[in-house]
N, C-alpha and C positions, 0 to 999 in steps of 0.2 A: 504493500499499500504506500503510495507516494502522496504526501500531504503538504500542502502549502498554506501556512497561516499568514494572513494579511492583517496587519494592525497598525495603529497610528503611532505608538511609541513603546519602546522597551526600557525607557528610562525608569529606574527604580522608584523615583518620586511620583510616577504616574499612578502608583497604587495598585489596587486589586487587578485590573485588566492585564497589566504587564506581568504580575506575578502568576496570574492564571495562565496566560500564553506560555510562559517559561516552564511552569510546572507541567502543563499538558504536553508541550512539545517534547520535553525531556523524557517523560514517561512513555510516550508513544514511540520514541526512537529506541528506548530500552526494550520495548515489546517487538521491535523488529521493523518498524515502519521507517521509510526514508522521509525525513522531516526537514522542511525549510521554513524559516520565519523571515517575512519581509516587513521592514519597519521604516519609520521616518524620524528625522531629527530636525529641529530648527536650524535654519542656514546661519543665523547670527549668533549662535552660542553652541557650546559643546553639549552633548546629549547627557552629561552627568554620569552617574554610575548606572550602567546597563545591567539589568537582570540577567544572569547567566542562564542559558539554556542547556548547558553542558556540551561536552566535546562532540557528541554524535549528532548535533543539530546544526545545520548551516544557517547562518544569520546574516542577512543583507540589510544594510541601513542606508537610506537615501536622504539627502538634505532637502528640506522644504524651501520653496522659493518665495519671492515677495508676494505673490498672489495668495499664498496661504494665509495672509491676514483676512482674506475674504472667504476662502474656501479651505478649511483646516486640512492640512496635510498635502496641499498641492505640490506636486513634484514631478516634473517631466521625466527625469531618470527612473523614478518609481513606476511611472506609467509604461515606460519603454521596456523595463524589466518584466512586468506583468504581460505585456503584449508579446514579448519574445519567449518567455519561459512558461507561461501558463499551461501549454499543452504537454509539458513534462511531468504533470501531476494528475492524480486520479481524482483529488478532492481539493477544492479551495475552501478554506475556512476563514471567514472574515470576522473581525472583532470590533465592537462598538459601531456607532452610527454617526451620521452627519458629516463624514469626512471623504475626501477625494479618493484615497486608495480604495475604499469600499465601492465607489462609483465605477472605477476602472476594473475592479475585480468582477463586479457584476457584468460589466460589458463583456470581458473576456470569457466569462463563464458561459454566457449565452452564445457567443460567437463560436466557440469551440466545443460546445456541448459537454462542459465539465460540471459536475454537480457543485453547487454552491451552498455552504452552511453558514449562517449568520448568527452570531452571539451578541445581542444588544448590550449586555453587561449593565442593565438597569437604565438604559437611556430612554425607555418608554414609560418609566414611572411618572406619575403626575407631576411631582416636584421637578423632575428633570426636564419634562416637557415645558414647564413654566419658565425655565431660563431661556432667554432669547426667544420669547413666545412668538413675536411677529415673524422673525426670520424662519422659525420652524413651521409656522402656518403656511408660509409661502413655499418653503422647500419640501414640505411633507407630500403634497399631491403631485408635485412636479418631478420629484426625484426619490425621496426616501421610501415612500409607501410602495411605489411601483417596484423598487429594488427588492424590498422585503417580500412582495407577493409574487415576484418572478424567481425567488430563490427556491431551492429544493427542500431545505429544512431550516426552521428557525429553532435554534437551541436556546433554551431559557434555564436559568439557575434554580428557580423556585416556582411553585404553583402560582404564587402572587404575580410573578413576572409574566406568566402565561396569560393571566387575565388581563394585565396591562397591554400585552401585545394584541389581544383580541379587541380590547377596547379601542386601540389605535386603528384598527381596521386590517390587521394582518390575517390573511386567509390561507397562507401557506401551512403545511404540516408543521407541528412543533413537537419537540421532545424536551423532557425535564431531566436534566442531569446536573447534580450539584458540582461545586468546585471541589478540589482535593487539596491535600496537604502532605508534605513530606514528613513521615513519622520516624523520628530517630529514637535512640535509647533514653529512657527517662531515668535520670540518676537520683532525683529527689523531688518530693512534692514541696509546695510552699510552706505548709505546716511543718515539714521536716527541717527546712532550712532556718525558719524562724523560732521554732521550738515553742513549747508551752501549751497549755491546754485551755487557757482563758485569755481574753483580750488584755487584761491587766498585766499578763506575763510576757507579752510581746512588746518589743520596743516601739515599733510603729507599724500601722497597717498600711501597706503599700497598694495603691490602686493604680491601674495602668489603663490608659487609652493609647492605642496604637493605630495609626493610619493617617490619611490626609486630614488635616485640621481645617475644616470648612464648617459653616454654619449648619448645613443639613445633617451633620453627624452628631450634633448635640453637645460639643465641648462646653459651651456656656452653660447649658443645663447641668452638666456634671460638676463644674465649678461651683454652682449654686448648692448642689447636694453636698459637696465637701464642706461648704460653709455651714450648712445645717448640721452636719455631723460634728464639726468643730464646736458649734454652739452648745451641743449636748454633751461636750466634754471628751469626745473620742479623739485619740491620738492617730490621726490619719493623714496620709500624704498622697498627693495625686501627681502622676507624670503624664503629661500630654506629649507623646512622642510622635513626630511626623512632620511632613512639609506643610508650611503655613505661609500665607501671603504677608507681607510686611504690614498691611493695613489691618488684617484680622488679628495678627499677633499683637498689635498695638491695642485693639479693642479688648482682647482677652487680658492683657497685662493691666489695662485700666480697671477691668472688672476685679481682677485678683487684688489690685491695690485697694479698691473701695471696700472689699470684703475682709481686708487685713489678712490675706492668705499668702503674703509674700514668701513665708518660710515653709509653706505647705503645698505649694504647687510649682512644678518646674516644667519648662518648655525646652527640652534638650535639642529640638529640631529633628531633622530626618536622620534616622538611624538605620544601618545595615550591618550585616556580618556579625562580628563579635559583639559590638555595642548593642545591637538589637537583641541578640541572645542573652546578653547580660540583663537587660531590663526585664525581659520575660522571665528569666530565672529568679530575679530578685523580687518579683511582683507577688502579692497575695491574691490578687483578684483582677480580672479583666473586665472592663466595661465599655459598651458601645450603645449609647442612648440615641441612635439616629431617628431622625424624623422621616428619612427616606433612604433606603438601602437595597442594592441588588442582592448581593450575597457576600458576606464578609469573610474573606480569606484570613484576615487577622484573627477573627474569633476561632477559626479552625486551628491556627497556629498556637493560640493561647491554650486551647484545649489539648493540644498535642504536648504542651509543656506541663500538663496536669493542673492547670489553673481553673478555679470556678469561674463562671461567667455570668455576667448580667447584661441582657440584651433588651432593647425596646422591641415591642410588637412589630414595628416597622422594619425590623431586621430580616423578617421573613424566614426565620429559622426555628419554627415551633418543634421540630424534631429534637432539638437540644433540650428544651424544657421537658418534653415528653420522656426523654431518657434520664431525666433527673440530673442533667449535666449543666443546666443554666437556669437562672430565674428570668422570667419574661415579664416586663412591666410596660406601662404606658409612658411615653416620653414626657414626663411631667416631674417636677422637683419632688413632690411628696412621695409618690410610689417608688421613685428611684432611690431616694434617701432611705426609705424603709427597707428596700431590698439589700442595699449595702450594709445597713445596720444589722440586719438579721444574719448576715454572714460574719460580720465583724464580732458579733456576740457569740457565735457558735462555730469556732474554728474546726471542730471535728466534722460538722456537716460540710463546711467549705472544703475540707480535705477530701471527704468522700465524693463531693460533687465534682472535684477536679479529677479524681480517679475514674468516675463514670464518664466524664468528658473524654478522657484519654482513651478509654476503652471504645468509646463511640467512634472516634476518628480512626482508630486502628481498624474497626470492623467495617465501616461504611464510607470513609472519606480519604482513604490512601490514594495517592495519585495512580498507583498501578491499576487499581480496580476501576477508577474513574476513566483512565486512558483506554482501558479494554471496552468499556461501554461506548466510547466514542468511535473506536475502531470498528465495532460491530455495526454502529449506525452508518458509518461511511461505506462499509461493504455493501450494505443493503441498497444505498443510493448508486453505487458504482456498477452494480450488476444489471 
């Protein structure tokens, strides 16, 4: 099976989509597929730290050109690559929407009769559609909706995303396959590293938010919850780790200052490699209070580290709560504060929740199993 993944960015700061493509491509290659990833990078800056797809995956990166200000990912070299190389593949799998490489991939798919799979990565959620609403209302009937409905398969990460796709007007077949995570050895659980059987015996309760720091993911809501816990006398610290725009960083720092949380909230910026592993290892709890989310790979990573997890209902991951691996709450300060406090007061339950989460990702969300599902879907399209 020869697979071409078409994406807008493999920069690590791009977040979930780049991590998804890297994990899927690497796992597919390990299962014997010939896998190539085609990506773009801004012409006026370096692409930053690129997510590694492993030695068995060919990666091609093309600089965006000036017109990319108006059409994301515009790159004539990228277009020429797809035009000249598309017929070397059995499947084209495109990721995210609204960008130029997807348009070219769709064009070459139809021209050469190569099956096209599209993963929107949450781009059809109501809050996502509300961004640049006017432009998307123009682009949707002219370009985006026809591309989706001429594709062979729409892959969605959750049942909620499938409903969003149908609401948008997608008529193509869909399949629901979640994201995966690389599951390594678990050396210790958070309770083991911090020790003690009650909150009073722990030095400080470490709460972790990991991912792109944007308003939709609820970091401001989480800061308010930490302030509420501090007001109740709990010794708790929050780490907001991830890329963040200067303007929003300033907004959060102002909020932290107003709430007198300067010593209790840190924003270390974008972390990868050893630094990312360190914050995950040192955390007691992972929290993602999003108002809108496709599917959080960061939550899977946290569960793979044996962390208990608190997710908003908008994270579209009810399976975690059903498995006893997460608490699911509405994205509001009160419910979020109560969930955090319940785990802070019961470290043994938090430890057991982390172990259940670890078991869940091992059984259902390893990249090897997820990649096998995709290869099965590709084969059905290619026959």
